[in-house]
N, CA, C and O of each residue as an XYZ file, in Angstrom:
904
protein
N      -5.772    -14.128    -11.290
C      -4.943    -14.101    -10.080
C      -5.223    -12.816     -9.317
O      -5.372    -11.751     -9.916
N      -5.292    -12.915     -8.031
C      -5.546    -11.739     -7.206
C      -4.317    -11.406     -6.384
O      -3.689    -12.291     -5.803
N      -3.982    -10.144     -6.336
C      -2.853     -9.672     -5.537
C      -3.411     -8.930     -4.340
O      -4.118     -7.936     -4.506
N      -3.107     -9.393     -3.138
C      -3.614     -8.779     -1.922
C      -2.532     -7.908     -1.315
O      -1.510     -8.408     -0.844
N      -2.756     -6.616     -1.326
C      -1.813     -5.632     -0.817
C      -2.423     -4.970      0.408
O      -3.473     -4.336      0.310
N      -1.780     -5.110      1.556
C      -2.303     -4.541      2.793
C      -1.475     -3.330      3.178
O      -0.262     -3.434      3.362
N      -2.121     -2.187      3.299
C      -1.431     -0.943      3.605
C      -1.996     -0.370      4.900
O      -3.105      0.164      4.892
N      -1.263     -0.464      6.017
C      -1.762      0.069      7.276
C      -1.834      1.590      7.266
O      -1.173      2.246      6.460
N      -2.632      2.141      8.156
C      -2.743      3.580      8.309
C      -2.849      3.886      9.796
O      -3.552      3.187     10.526
N      -2.158      4.920     10.246
C      -2.131      5.255     11.660
C      -3.548      5.471     12.171
O      -4.330      6.206     11.567
N      -3.875      4.826     13.288
C      -5.182      4.991     13.900
C      -6.148      3.884     13.545
O      -6.999      3.523     14.357
N      -6.034      3.342     12.352
C      -6.930      2.273     11.924
C      -6.156      1.111     11.296
O      -6.717      0.299     10.561
N      -4.864      1.049     11.599
C      -4.019      0.056     10.940
C      -4.364     -1.375     11.315
O      -4.058     -2.296     10.557
N      -4.992     -1.586     12.465
C      -5.296     -2.948     12.884
C      -6.412     -3.574     12.051
O      -6.493     -4.798     11.947
N      -7.279     -2.740     11.452
C      -8.400     -3.279     10.685
C      -7.978     -4.194      9.560
O      -8.376     -5.359      9.552
N      -7.180     -3.716      8.596
C      -6.751     -4.583      7.499
C      -5.958     -5.796      7.970
O      -6.126     -6.899      7.449
N      -5.097     -5.586      8.956
C      -4.287     -6.690      9.465
C      -5.167     -7.771     10.084
O      -4.946     -8.961      9.862
N      -6.170     -7.349     10.866
C      -7.073     -8.306     11.505
C      -7.906     -9.058     10.481
O      -8.208    -10.235     10.681
N      -8.281     -8.407      9.396
C      -9.045     -9.096      8.354
C      -8.251    -10.259      7.783
O      -8.805    -11.324      7.508
N      -6.955    -10.051      7.607
C      -6.100    -11.125      7.108
C      -5.937    -12.207      8.172
O      -6.039    -13.398      7.878
N      -5.682    -11.784      9.411
C      -5.484    -12.740     10.495
C      -6.711    -13.615     10.725
O      -6.587    -14.780     11.102
N      -7.887    -13.053     10.497
C      -9.123    -13.794     10.744
C      -9.649    -14.518      9.512
O     -10.813    -14.916      9.472
N      -8.794    -14.688      8.509
C      -9.130    -15.634      7.453
C      -9.561    -15.096      6.116
O     -10.162    -15.833      5.335
N      -9.277    -13.824      5.808
C      -9.695    -13.285      4.519
C      -9.084    -14.059      3.357
O      -9.776    -14.381      2.391
N      -7.796    -14.356      3.447
C      -7.132    -15.051      2.348
C      -7.740    -16.434      2.140
O      -7.984    -16.859      1.011
N      -7.978    -17.122      3.243
C      -8.569    -18.463      3.156
C      -9.969    -18.404      2.524
O     -10.344    -19.282      1.746
N     -10.725    -17.369      2.865
C     -12.059    -17.228      2.282
C     -11.991    -16.972      0.788
O     -12.807    -17.498      0.030
N     -11.020    -16.166      0.353
C     -10.859    -15.912     -1.078
C     -10.455    -17.183     -1.818
O     -10.920    -17.442     -2.928
N      -9.586    -17.971     -1.191
C      -9.176    -19.231     -1.797
C     -10.363    -20.179     -1.936
O     -10.495    -20.875     -2.943
N     -11.228    -20.203     -0.918
C     -12.414    -21.055     -0.954
C     -13.369    -20.637     -2.068
O     -14.140    -21.451     -2.578
N     -13.307    -19.350     -2.442
C     -14.162    -18.844     -3.516
C     -13.568    -19.120     -4.895
O     -14.176    -18.788     -5.913
N     -12.379    -19.727     -4.930
C     -11.779    -20.107     -6.198
C     -10.726    -19.158     -6.721
O     -10.230    -19.340     -7.833
N     -10.365    -18.129     -5.928
C      -9.331    -17.192     -6.352
C      -7.945    -17.751     -6.047
O      -7.734    -18.412     -5.030
N      -7.021    -17.476     -6.934
C      -5.615    -17.787     -6.696
C      -4.983    -16.538     -6.094
O      -4.774    -15.550     -6.798
N      -4.681    -16.571     -4.815
C      -4.255    -15.369     -4.092
C      -2.750    -15.359     -3.877
O      -2.168    -16.320     -3.374
N      -2.142    -14.263     -4.266
C      -0.730    -14.023     -3.995
C      -0.645    -12.890     -2.978
O      -0.777    -11.718     -3.331
N      -0.426    -13.242     -1.728
C      -0.437    -12.246     -0.652
C       0.894    -11.506     -0.626
O       1.954    -12.104     -0.438
N       0.816    -10.189     -0.820
C       2.021     -9.364     -0.915
C       2.531     -8.911      0.449
O       3.548     -8.222      0.533
N       1.837     -9.291      1.513
C       2.291     -8.955      2.857
C       1.831     -7.586      3.307
O       1.245     -6.822      2.540
N       2.108     -7.293      4.558
C       1.772     -5.997      5.132
C       2.863     -4.994      4.757
O       4.008     -5.124      5.189
N       2.509     -4.017      3.967
C       3.488     -3.018      3.549
C       3.754     -2.041      4.692
O       2.850     -1.340      5.148
N       4.977     -2.004      5.138
C       5.359     -1.136      6.250
C       5.729      0.241      5.693
O       6.853      0.465      5.242
N       4.770      1.143      5.736
C       4.968      2.452      5.147
C       5.364      3.513      6.160
O       5.533      4.683      5.817
N       5.510      3.098      7.405
C       5.893      4.076      8.424
C       7.295      4.618      8.179
O       7.633      5.709      8.638
N       8.112      3.854      7.454
C       9.468      4.333      7.146
C       9.447      5.563      6.240
O      10.436      6.289      6.145
N       8.322      5.788      5.581
C       8.202      6.934      4.678
C       7.847      8.222      5.407
O       7.836      9.301      4.814
N       7.560      8.099      6.689
C       7.132      9.272      7.449
C       8.283     10.262      7.580
O       9.351      9.905      8.078
N       8.077     11.514      7.135
C       9.151     12.509      7.211
C       9.378     12.978      8.638
O       8.476     12.911      9.472
N      10.568     13.447      8.911
C      10.882     13.939     10.251
C      10.010     15.142     10.602
O       9.594     15.308     11.748
N       9.745     15.965      9.613
C       8.869     17.117      9.814
C       7.839     17.150      8.691
O       8.164     16.898      7.531
N       6.609     17.458      9.040
C       5.543     17.468      8.045
C       4.514     18.546      8.386
O       3.369     18.232      8.709
N       4.917     19.806      8.317
C       3.982     20.890      8.645
C       2.829     20.973      7.650
O       2.947     20.544      6.502
N       1.729     21.524      8.106
C       0.566     21.678      7.246
C       0.906     22.528      6.022
O       1.747     23.425      6.079
N       0.237     22.224      4.929
C       0.249     23.098      3.759
C      -1.160     23.667      3.658
O      -2.095     22.969      3.265
N      -1.304     24.934      4.014
C      -2.643     25.483      4.144
C      -3.375     24.747      5.251
O      -2.902     24.698      6.387
N      -4.517     24.180      4.930
C      -5.277     23.402      5.908
C      -4.846     21.937      5.951
O      -5.139     21.232      6.916
N      -4.161     21.483      4.924
C      -3.919     20.054      4.765
C      -2.919     19.506      5.777
O      -1.841     20.066      5.975
N      -3.299     18.398      6.414
C      -2.469     17.771      7.433
C      -1.645     16.630      6.835
O      -2.121     15.878      5.984
N      -0.413     16.521      7.295
C       0.500     15.448      6.874
C       0.588     15.311      5.351
O       0.520     14.197      4.833
N       0.737     16.415      4.634
C       0.731     16.333      3.161
C       1.910     15.560      2.584
O       1.750     14.859      1.585
N       3.083     15.673      3.185
C       4.268     14.996      2.651
C       4.201     13.490      2.896
O       4.558     12.689      2.032
N       3.745     13.129      4.069
C       3.615     11.707      4.391
C       2.596     11.047      3.469
O       2.854      9.982      2.908
N       1.435     11.686      3.317
C       0.402     11.139      2.442
C       0.908     11.063      1.005
O       0.612     10.105      0.292
N       1.665     12.062      0.581
C       2.202     12.068     -0.775
C       3.152     10.896     -1.002
O       3.087     10.227     -2.033
N       4.026     10.653     -0.045
C       4.978      9.544     -0.181
C       4.260      8.192     -0.195
O       4.593      7.312     -0.988
N       3.275      8.038      0.686
C       2.513      6.788      0.723
C       1.724      6.611     -0.568
O       1.643      5.506     -1.104
N       1.142      7.703     -1.069
C       0.397      7.645     -2.320
C       1.276      7.133     -3.452
O       0.856      6.275     -4.229
N       2.482      7.649     -3.547
C       3.414      7.226     -4.605
C       3.749      5.747     -4.474
O       3.759      5.017     -5.465
N       4.025      5.303     -3.238
C       4.382      3.900     -3.021
C       3.214      2.974     -3.350
O       3.411      1.935     -3.980
N       2.018      3.334     -2.937
C       0.844      2.505     -3.204
C       0.547      2.468     -4.697
O       0.243      1.409     -5.246
N       0.634      3.622     -5.355
C       0.382      3.671     -6.798
C       1.346      2.766     -7.556
O       0.944      2.055     -8.477
N       2.602      2.793     -7.171
C       3.600      1.961     -7.839
C       3.335      0.476     -7.603
O       3.506     -0.338     -8.511
N       2.917      0.122     -6.388
C       2.621     -1.277     -6.081
C       1.414     -1.766     -6.871
O       1.439     -2.859     -7.438
N       0.359     -0.960     -6.909
C      -0.835     -1.345     -7.656
C      -0.523     -1.451     -9.146
O      -0.924     -2.414     -9.800
N       0.186     -0.469     -9.680
C       0.542     -0.498    -11.097
C       1.351     -1.744    -11.433
O       1.101     -2.395    -12.448
N       2.312     -2.075    -10.590
C       3.161     -3.237    -10.832
C       2.340     -4.514    -10.928
O       2.563     -5.336    -11.818
N       1.397     -4.681    -10.018
C       0.581     -5.897    -10.022
C      -0.368     -5.942    -11.207
O      -0.568     -6.999    -11.806
N      -0.950     -4.807    -11.547
C      -1.873     -4.778    -12.678
C      -1.157     -5.079    -13.981
O      -1.728     -5.721    -14.863
N       0.083     -4.628    -14.120
C       0.825     -4.888    -15.357
C       1.167     -6.372    -15.500
O       1.531     -6.822    -16.587
N       1.055     -7.120    -14.425
C       1.249     -8.573    -14.489
C      -0.044     -9.295    -14.853
O      -0.075    -10.521    -14.959
N      -1.107     -8.520    -15.042
C      -2.390     -9.120    -15.356
C      -3.146     -9.585    -14.130
O      -4.100    -10.355    -14.241
N      -2.731     -9.125    -12.966
C      -3.382     -9.518    -11.730
C      -4.480     -8.532    -11.341
O      -4.503     -7.391    -11.803
N      -5.377     -8.988    -10.494
C      -6.389     -8.127     -9.898
C      -5.862     -7.673     -8.551
O      -5.589     -8.497     -7.678
N      -5.719     -6.379     -8.379
C      -5.153     -5.849     -7.135
C      -6.260     -5.576     -6.128
O      -7.166     -4.783     -6.383
N      -6.175     -6.236     -4.989
C      -7.095     -5.992     -3.879
C      -6.288     -5.345     -2.762
O      -5.388     -5.966     -2.195
N      -6.610     -4.108     -2.452
C      -5.822     -3.335     -1.489
C      -6.666     -3.034     -0.263
O      -7.789     -2.542     -0.376
N      -6.120     -3.333      0.910
C      -6.800     -3.029      2.173
C      -6.036     -1.924      2.882
O      -4.827     -2.032      3.087
N      -6.733     -0.869      3.254
C      -6.041      0.243      3.902
C      -6.846      0.813      5.048
O      -7.959      0.374      5.337
N      -6.260      1.791      5.684
C      -6.868      2.337      6.885
C      -7.920      3.387      6.637
O      -8.990      3.316      7.242
N      -7.671      4.366      5.773
C      -8.701      5.355      5.462
C      -8.671      5.637      3.963
O      -7.809      5.140      3.237
N      -9.636      6.448      3.514
C      -9.850      6.550      2.076
C      -8.848      7.439      1.349
O      -8.921      7.572      0.128
N      -7.919      8.047      2.073
C      -6.826      8.727      1.369
C      -6.009      7.714      0.578
O      -5.283      8.080     -0.346
N      -6.128      6.440      0.941
C      -5.445      5.359      0.226
C      -5.787      5.375     -1.261
O      -4.967      4.985     -2.092
N      -7.001      5.828     -1.598
C      -7.447      5.801     -2.991
C      -6.649      6.737     -3.882
O      -6.641      6.564     -5.101
N      -5.979      7.721     -3.304
C      -5.096      8.556     -4.111
C      -4.078      7.683     -4.830
O      -3.748      7.930     -5.990
N      -3.583      6.667     -4.141
C      -2.606      5.766     -4.733
C      -3.227      4.638     -5.527
O      -2.761      4.326     -6.623
N      -4.283      4.012     -4.989
C      -4.855      2.859     -5.679
C      -5.472      3.254     -7.019
O      -5.275      2.569     -8.023
N      -6.217      4.359     -7.036
C      -6.843      4.788     -8.289
C      -5.784      5.253     -9.285
O      -5.880      4.953    -10.475
N      -4.775      5.984     -8.807
C      -3.702      6.438     -9.701
C      -2.967      5.261    -10.317
O      -2.627      5.284    -11.500
N      -2.721      4.223     -9.509
C      -2.068      3.034    -10.038
C      -2.897      2.362    -11.110
O      -2.362      1.880    -12.109
N      -4.205      2.330    -10.903
C      -5.102      1.755    -11.898
C      -5.106      2.574    -13.180
O      -5.024      2.017    -14.275
N      -5.201      3.913    -13.050
C      -5.272      4.776    -14.229
C      -3.995      4.733    -15.058
O      -4.032      4.944    -16.271
N      -2.871      4.461    -14.412
C      -1.616      4.395    -15.160
C      -1.584      3.188    -16.090
O      -0.861      3.186    -17.087
N      -2.364      2.167    -15.765
C      -2.426      0.966    -16.605
C      -3.693      0.962    -17.460
O      -3.675      0.561    -18.624
N      -4.789      1.419    -16.857
C      -6.080      1.448    -17.546
C      -6.634      2.875    -17.518
O      -7.495      3.178    -16.692
N      -6.159      3.754    -18.403
C      -6.591      5.155    -18.372
C      -8.065      5.357    -18.664
O      -8.613      6.423    -18.383
N      -8.718      4.338    -19.230
C     -10.144      4.455    -19.535
C     -11.011      3.846    -18.430
O     -12.218      3.686    -18.613
N     -10.417      3.508    -17.301
C     -11.177      2.879    -16.218
C     -12.229      3.822    -15.655
O     -12.025      5.034    -15.592
N     -13.348      3.254    -15.249
C     -14.355      4.032    -14.536
C     -14.200      3.753    -13.045
O     -13.686      2.708    -12.645
N     -14.654      4.702    -12.231
C     -14.469      4.619    -10.789
C     -15.823      4.559    -10.097
O     -16.625      5.486    -10.205
N     -16.073      3.466     -9.386
C     -17.277      3.333     -8.573
C     -16.869      3.549     -7.125
O     -16.099      2.768     -6.566
N     -17.383      4.602     -6.526
C     -16.984      5.020     -5.178
C     -18.127      4.718     -4.218
O     -19.143      5.412     -4.218
N     -17.962      3.687     -3.402
C     -18.996      3.281     -2.451
C     -18.620      3.804     -1.078
O     -17.633      3.366     -0.487
N     -19.414      4.749     -0.569
C     -19.002      5.469      0.628
C     -20.207      6.232      1.181
O     -21.103      6.624      0.434
N     -20.213      6.434      2.491
C     -21.217      7.315      3.092
C     -20.901      8.769      2.799
O     -21.784      9.624      2.850
N     -19.628      9.052      2.488
C     -19.164     10.414      2.266
C     -18.653     10.575      0.837
O     -18.203      9.613      0.216
N     -18.729     11.804      0.324
C     -18.295     12.049     -1.048
C     -16.779     12.164     -1.173
O     -16.232     11.918     -2.248
N     -16.094     12.531     -0.096
C     -14.624     12.641     -0.106
C     -14.129     13.507     -1.259
O     -13.110     13.205     -1.880
N     -14.858     14.585     -1.539
C     -14.514     15.424     -2.683
C     -14.260     16.869     -2.259
O     -14.321     17.782     -3.083
N     -13.976     17.072     -0.975
C     -13.554     18.401     -0.539
C     -12.217     18.748     -1.184
O     -11.409     17.869     -1.483
N     -12.000     20.034     -1.392
C     -10.736     20.525     -1.930
C      -9.891     21.061     -0.781
O     -10.391     21.191      0.336
N      -8.619     21.376     -1.032
C      -7.798     21.980      0.022
C      -8.402     23.268      0.580
O      -8.097     23.662      1.705
N      -9.252     23.918     -0.201
C      -9.886     25.151      0.263
C     -11.169     24.881      1.038
O     -11.458     25.581      2.008
N     -11.941     23.880      0.629
C     -13.250     23.658      1.254
C     -13.198     22.763      2.480
O     -14.127     22.772      3.287
N     -12.130     21.991      2.636
C     -12.057     21.086      3.779
C     -12.017     21.854      5.097
O     -11.290     22.839      5.229
N     -12.797     21.401      6.062
C     -12.772     21.998      7.394
C     -11.707     21.350      8.267
O     -11.015     22.031      9.025
N     -11.579     20.031      8.158
C     -10.681     19.286      9.039
C      -9.233     19.306      8.570
O      -8.315     19.213      9.385
N      -9.022     19.428      7.252
C      -7.669     19.323      6.717
C      -7.193     17.899      6.550
O      -6.056     17.669      6.139
N      -8.060     16.923      6.866
C      -7.690     15.517      6.713
C      -7.829     15.094      5.257
O      -8.875     15.296      4.641
N      -6.777     14.513      4.716
C      -6.774     14.196      3.293
C      -7.703     13.048      2.935
O      -8.002     12.842      1.759
N      -8.166     12.294      3.932
C      -9.102     11.231      3.588
C     -10.467     11.800      3.193
O     -11.327     11.058      2.719
N     -10.674     13.094      3.381
C     -11.896     13.728      2.921
C     -11.747     14.436      1.586
O     -12.667     15.113      1.127
N     -10.579     14.276      0.960
C     -10.283     15.030     -0.272
C      -9.873     14.200     -1.486
O      -9.662     14.793     -2.544
N      -9.743     12.882     -1.417
C      -9.108     12.173     -2.537
C      -9.795     12.345     -3.875
O      -9.123     12.439     -4.902
N     -11.121     12.389     -3.890
C     -11.798     12.460     -5.189
C     -11.542     13.797     -5.876
O     -11.442     13.847     -7.102
N     -11.435     14.878     -5.112
C     -11.147     16.167     -5.735
C      -9.759     16.168     -6.370
O      -9.546     16.795     -7.408
N      -8.820     15.466     -5.749
C      -7.484     15.348     -6.329
C      -7.527     14.482     -7.585
O      -6.906     14.816     -8.594
N      -8.259     13.372     -7.523
C      -8.326     12.468     -8.665
C      -9.045     13.103     -9.856
O      -8.769     12.772    -11.009
N      -9.967     14.017     -9.563
C     -10.640     14.758    -10.627
C      -9.829     15.962    -11.081
O     -10.169     16.624    -12.062
N      -8.738     16.239    -10.345
C      -7.916     17.414    -10.634
C      -8.750     18.682    -10.597
O      -8.619     19.558    -11.451
N      -9.620     18.764     -9.579
C     -10.473     19.942     -9.431
C      -9.629     21.208     -9.346
O      -9.993     22.240     -9.910
N      -8.507     21.129     -8.643
C      -7.610     22.274     -8.517
C      -6.299     22.068     -9.271
O      -5.284     22.689     -8.957
N      -6.337     21.176    -10.284
C      -5.145     20.908    -11.102
C      -3.947     20.490    -10.264
O      -2.817     20.910    -10.514
N      -4.213     19.650     -9.259
C      -3.146     19.277     -8.339
C      -2.673     17.833     -8.519
O      -1.766     17.396     -7.810
N      -3.265     17.089     -9.447
C      -2.940     15.675     -9.519
C      -2.663     15.270    -10.954
O      -3.295     15.779    -11.879
N      -1.729     14.363    -11.143
C      -1.307     13.978    -12.482
C      -2.287     13.011    -13.142
O      -2.746     13.244    -14.260
N      -2.603     11.921    -12.435
C      -3.514     10.928    -13.001
C      -4.944     11.384    -12.752
O      -5.406     11.387    -11.611
N      -5.644     11.768    -13.806
C      -6.967     12.350    -13.664
C      -8.042     11.418    -14.198
O      -7.888     10.813    -15.258
N      -9.132     11.312    -13.448
C     -10.276     10.557    -13.934
C     -11.352     11.546    -14.352
O     -11.527     12.583    -13.713
N     -12.067     11.235    -15.412
C     -13.112     12.126    -15.895
C     -14.311     12.093    -14.964
O     -14.633     11.057    -14.382
N     -14.966     13.235    -14.828
C     -16.180     13.278    -14.022
C     -17.267     12.375    -14.592
O     -18.172     11.954    -13.872
N     -17.175     12.078    -15.891
C     -18.149     11.199    -16.532
C     -17.842      9.724    -16.283
O     -18.633      8.849    -16.635
N     -16.700      9.461    -15.680
C     -16.299      8.085    -15.380
C     -16.424      7.766    -13.895
O     -15.974      6.715    -13.439
N     -17.040      8.681    -13.140
C     -17.153      8.529    -11.691
C     -18.620      8.438    -11.277
O     -19.457      9.218    -11.733
N     -18.915      7.477    -10.410
C     -20.268      7.368     -9.869
C     -20.176      6.975     -8.393
O     -19.322      6.186     -7.988
N     -21.077      7.548     -7.614
C     -21.137      7.250     -6.179
C     -22.297      6.311     -5.859
O     -23.345      6.340     -6.505
N     -22.077      5.479     -4.841
C     -23.143      4.653     -4.284
C     -23.065      4.744     -2.758
O     -21.994      4.580     -2.174
N     -24.207      5.005     -2.120
C     -24.281      4.929     -0.661
C     -24.142      6.231      0.086
O     -24.053      6.212      1.314
N     -24.119      7.365     -0.593
C     -23.925      8.643      0.100
C     -25.044      8.903      1.108
O     -26.221      8.661      0.841
N     -24.636      9.402      2.269
C     -25.640      9.847      3.246
C     -25.149     11.007      4.108
O     -25.892     11.491      4.962
N     -23.911     11.463      3.901
C     -23.372     12.574      4.693
C     -22.426     13.375      3.792
O     -21.230     13.090      3.722
N     -22.978     14.378      3.107
C     -22.217     15.156      2.129
C     -22.168     16.614      2.581
O     -23.202     17.212      2.880
N     -20.962     17.180      2.630
C     -20.802     18.571      3.039
C     -21.373     19.506      1.962
O     -21.364     19.169      0.778
N     -21.864     20.672      2.375
C     -22.407     21.632      1.396
C     -21.448     21.963      0.252
O     -21.882     21.985     -0.899
N     -20.145     22.226      0.520
C     -19.244     22.492     -0.615
C     -19.116     21.297     -1.553
O     -18.950     21.462     -2.762
N     -19.195     20.095     -0.990
C     -19.120     18.898     -1.823
C     -20.343     18.797     -2.739
O     -20.229     18.406     -3.901
N     -21.495     19.150     -2.208
C     -22.712     19.129     -3.031
C     -22.567     20.077     -4.216
O     -23.019     19.777     -5.321
N     -21.935     21.220     -3.977
C     -21.723     22.184     -5.057
C     -20.804     21.616     -6.128
O     -21.033     21.814     -7.321
N     -19.757     20.905     -5.695
C     -18.832     20.309     -6.658
C     -19.521     19.217     -7.467
O     -19.346     19.139     -8.683
N     -20.298     18.377     -6.800
C     -21.033     17.320     -7.501
C     -21.976     17.921     -8.543
O     -22.097     17.416     -9.659
N     -22.635     19.002     -8.156
C     -23.560     19.669     -9.081
C     -22.807     20.312    -10.235
O     -23.221     20.207    -11.389
N     -21.702     20.975     -9.921
C     -20.918     21.672    -10.947
C     -20.432     20.719    -12.023
O     -20.493     21.033    -13.212
N     -19.950     19.552    -11.610
C     -19.384     18.604    -12.558
C     -20.403     17.592    -13.083
O     -20.081     16.768    -13.940
N     -21.622     17.656    -12.572
C     -22.649     16.736    -13.035
C     -22.342     15.286    -12.730
O     -22.626     14.398    -13.534
N     -21.761     15.049    -11.563
C     -21.344     13.691    -11.191
C     -22.549     12.894    -10.700
O     -23.311     13.358     -9.851
N     -22.709     11.707    -11.235
C     -23.832     10.848    -10.871
C     -23.616     10.279     -9.477
O     -22.534      9.787     -9.158
N     -24.658     10.350     -8.645
C     -24.543      9.867     -7.270
C     -25.844      9.222     -6.838
O     -26.926      9.765     -7.058
N     -25.726      8.046     -6.217
C     -26.868      7.336     -5.663
C     -26.714      7.291     -4.149
O     -25.764      6.703     -3.631
N     -27.637      7.904     -3.456
C     -27.571      7.976     -2.003
C     -28.214      6.733     -1.387
O     -28.694      5.848     -2.094
N     -28.212      6.690     -0.069
C     -28.876      5.582      0.619
C     -30.385      5.609      0.370
O     -31.054      4.580      0.469
N     -30.909      6.782      0.050
C     -32.320      6.865     -0.333
C     -32.593      5.984     -1.546
O     -33.580      5.249     -1.582
N     -31.714      6.066     -2.536
C     -31.891      5.260     -3.741
C     -31.713      3.772     -3.443
O     -32.430      2.936     -3.992
N     -30.764      3.446     -2.580
C     -30.547      2.043     -2.219
C     -31.783      1.491     -1.526
O     -32.219      0.378     -1.818
N     -32.350      2.273     -0.603
C     -33.554      1.830      0.108
C     -34.747      1.709     -0.841
O     -35.568      0.802     -0.707
N     -34.834      2.628     -1.794
C     -35.985      2.652     -2.704
C     -35.921      1.554     -3.755
O     -36.915      0.876     -4.011
N     -34.732      1.375     -4.374
C     -34.625      0.467     -5.504
C     -33.963     -0.876     -5.175
O     -34.115     -1.847     -5.917
N     -33.226     -0.924     -4.055
C     -32.449     -2.116     -3.755
C     -31.055     -1.989     -4.343
O     -30.865     -1.335     -5.368
N     -30.080     -2.614     -3.696
C     -28.692     -2.430     -4.109
C     -28.425     -2.999     -5.503
O     -27.610     -2.451     -6.246
N     -29.097     -4.084     -5.861
C     -28.876     -4.667     -7.184
C     -29.235     -3.706     -8.300
O     -28.472     -3.537     -9.252
N     -30.399     -3.074     -8.186
C     -30.840     -2.115     -9.195
C     -29.935     -0.895     -9.209
O     -29.613     -0.378    -10.279
N     -29.518     -0.426     -8.032
C     -28.641      0.742     -7.965
C     -27.306      0.457     -8.643
O     -26.781      1.314     -9.354
N     -26.760     -0.715     -8.436
C     -25.500     -1.074     -9.095
C     -25.676     -1.052    -10.608
O     -24.810     -0.551    -11.324
N     -26.789     -1.591    -11.101
C     -27.040     -1.573    -12.538
C     -27.153     -0.139    -13.055
O     -26.628      0.174    -14.124
N     -27.838      0.740    -12.304
C     -27.976      2.129    -12.730
C     -26.625      2.844    -12.696
O     -26.330      3.674    -13.556
N     -25.805      2.510    -11.689
C     -24.474      3.112    -11.603
C     -23.620      2.698    -12.795
O     -22.918      3.522    -13.381
N     -23.681      1.432    -13.148
C     -22.923      0.958    -14.310
C     -23.451      1.582    -15.600
O     -22.677      1.901    -16.503
N     -24.761      1.754    -15.682
C     -25.328      2.397    -16.866
C     -24.780      3.810    -17.037
O     -24.627      4.295    -18.158
N     -24.485      4.468    -15.908
C     -24.006      5.853    -15.953
C     -22.563      5.962    -16.430
O     -22.220      6.906    -17.142
N     -21.708      5.005    -16.046
C     -20.279      5.138    -16.344
C     -19.718      4.046    -17.245
O     -18.622      4.184    -17.789
N     -20.466      2.970    -17.398
C     -19.973      1.841    -18.186
C     -21.154      1.170    -18.906
O     -21.411     -0.019    -18.712
N     -21.865      1.941    -19.735
C     -23.121      1.443    -20.311
C     -22.964      0.186    -21.150
O     -23.876     -0.640    -21.194
N     -21.835      0.024    -21.810
C     -21.622     -1.158    -22.646
C     -20.933     -2.290    -21.889
O     -20.691     -3.367    -22.434
N     -20.622     -2.021    -20.622
C     -19.962     -3.018    -19.755
C     -18.647     -3.509    -20.359
O     -18.292     -4.682    -20.246
N     -17.936     -2.586    -20.999
C     -16.695     -2.973    -21.680
C     -15.472     -2.227    -21.158
O     -14.382     -2.369    -21.713
N     -15.634     -1.433    -20.097
C     -14.525     -0.662    -19.555
C     -13.988     -1.308    -18.273
O     -14.732     -1.970    -17.550
N     -12.701     -1.114    -17.995
C     -12.167     -1.569    -16.708
C     -12.861     -0.811    -15.570
O     -13.265      0.340    -15.735
N     -12.992     -1.463    -14.429
C     -13.664     -0.855    -13.283
C     -12.717     -0.835    -12.087
O     -12.108     -1.847    -11.742
N     -12.607      0.325    -11.468
C     -11.934      0.423    -10.172
C     -13.018      0.652     -9.130
O     -13.718      1.664     -9.162
N     -13.150     -0.282     -8.214
C     -14.136     -0.178     -7.149
C     -13.439      0.236     -5.859
O     -12.551     -0.465     -5.373
N     -13.843      1.373     -5.308
C     -13.252      1.857     -4.061
C     -14.337      1.862     -2.999
O     -15.345      2.556     -3.132
N     -14.128      1.087     -1.949
C     -15.171      0.847     -0.950
C     -14.719      1.306      0.434
O     -13.650      0.925      0.910
N     -15.536      2.115      1.059
C     -15.297      2.542      2.436
C     -16.285      1.808      3.331
O     -17.483      1.782      3.049
N     -15.788      1.217      4.402
C     -16.635      0.388      5.257
C     -17.787      1.169      5.870
O     -18.793      0.573      6.257
N     -17.663      2.499      5.968
C     -18.770      3.237      6.569
C     -19.956      3.373      5.619
O     -20.967      3.979      5.974
N     -19.841      2.809      4.406
C     -21.004      2.718      3.538
C     -21.989      1.674      4.063
O     -23.173      1.695      3.724
N     -21.485      0.764      4.890
C     -22.349     -0.243      5.491
C     -23.278      0.386      6.524
O     -22.980      1.447      7.074
N     -24.370     -0.254      6.776
C     -25.275      0.202      7.824
C     -24.525      0.222      9.153
O     -23.812     -0.731      9.468
N     -24.676      1.297      9.940
C     -23.972      1.383     11.225
C     -24.241      0.214     12.170
O     -23.445     -0.062     13.068
N     -25.363     -0.467     11.965
C     -25.626     -1.646     12.807
C     -24.720     -2.798     12.446
O     -24.514     -3.707     13.249
N     -24.171     -2.768     11.233
C     -23.253     -3.817     10.766
C     -21.818     -3.454     11.118
O     -21.039     -4.304     11.549
N     -21.473     -2.172     10.928
C     -20.124     -1.687     11.220
C     -20.243     -0.464     12.130
O     -20.079      0.666     11.671
N     -20.526     -0.681     13.413
C     -20.830      0.441     14.326
C     -19.649      1.312     14.687
O     -19.838      2.391     15.248
N     -18.434      0.880     14.384
C     -17.261      1.637     14.828
C     -16.749      2.597     13.777
O     -15.697      3.206     13.972
N     -17.463      2.756     12.658
C     -16.967      3.612     11.605
C     -17.945      4.712     11.261
O     -19.147      4.483     11.132
N     -17.403      5.920     11.114
C     -18.112      7.050     10.528
C     -19.513      7.275     11.006
O     -19.897      6.821     12.084
N     -20.287      7.985     10.196
C     -21.672      8.308     10.494
C     -22.605      7.396      9.711
O     -23.824      7.513      9.828
């Protein structure tokens, strides 16, 4: 059974909603999935009256509240034995989705498909946008997050725009990463197999797949990222 959880995000909230409106659920049903649509989660009610920056970080309280709500929703569905499919606006959503998964499957590996590493820390981020920092929180690089994933359980696919501080973090932790160079050289099928070999060699661990649309070729998704 698949649980479809749609979480809007300011600025890009129409994307997930439009995917549902244009037939995503029907397509999943045609593929043989039993879909239980959980509806559009209205998280704007969680927005605090005031949300000043903490250091460089923007909207930290709002993101924190949404993260908690998303984590609880994902955890609830997974404990029912369902597969949680979550659609959101930007990749800060993974703070909640991955945490919800780890609370049920602490041995899960994380496959992060993205043009960006999203592993800046509160100190290294230039923009202060939390959608560029979720992996550093999930790795507890600065001991700021409760649900932690091991660096040995994380692999990237599709990187093509990584900040210098992020490269240092990837090197420091020895995190396996396959860039678009590898995809072009070996093909996506081979890269997926190599990624699984890195984090799930026996193919016996739960997998959390986190996908950012800007991992797609810009000719396919021209309105996102670099």
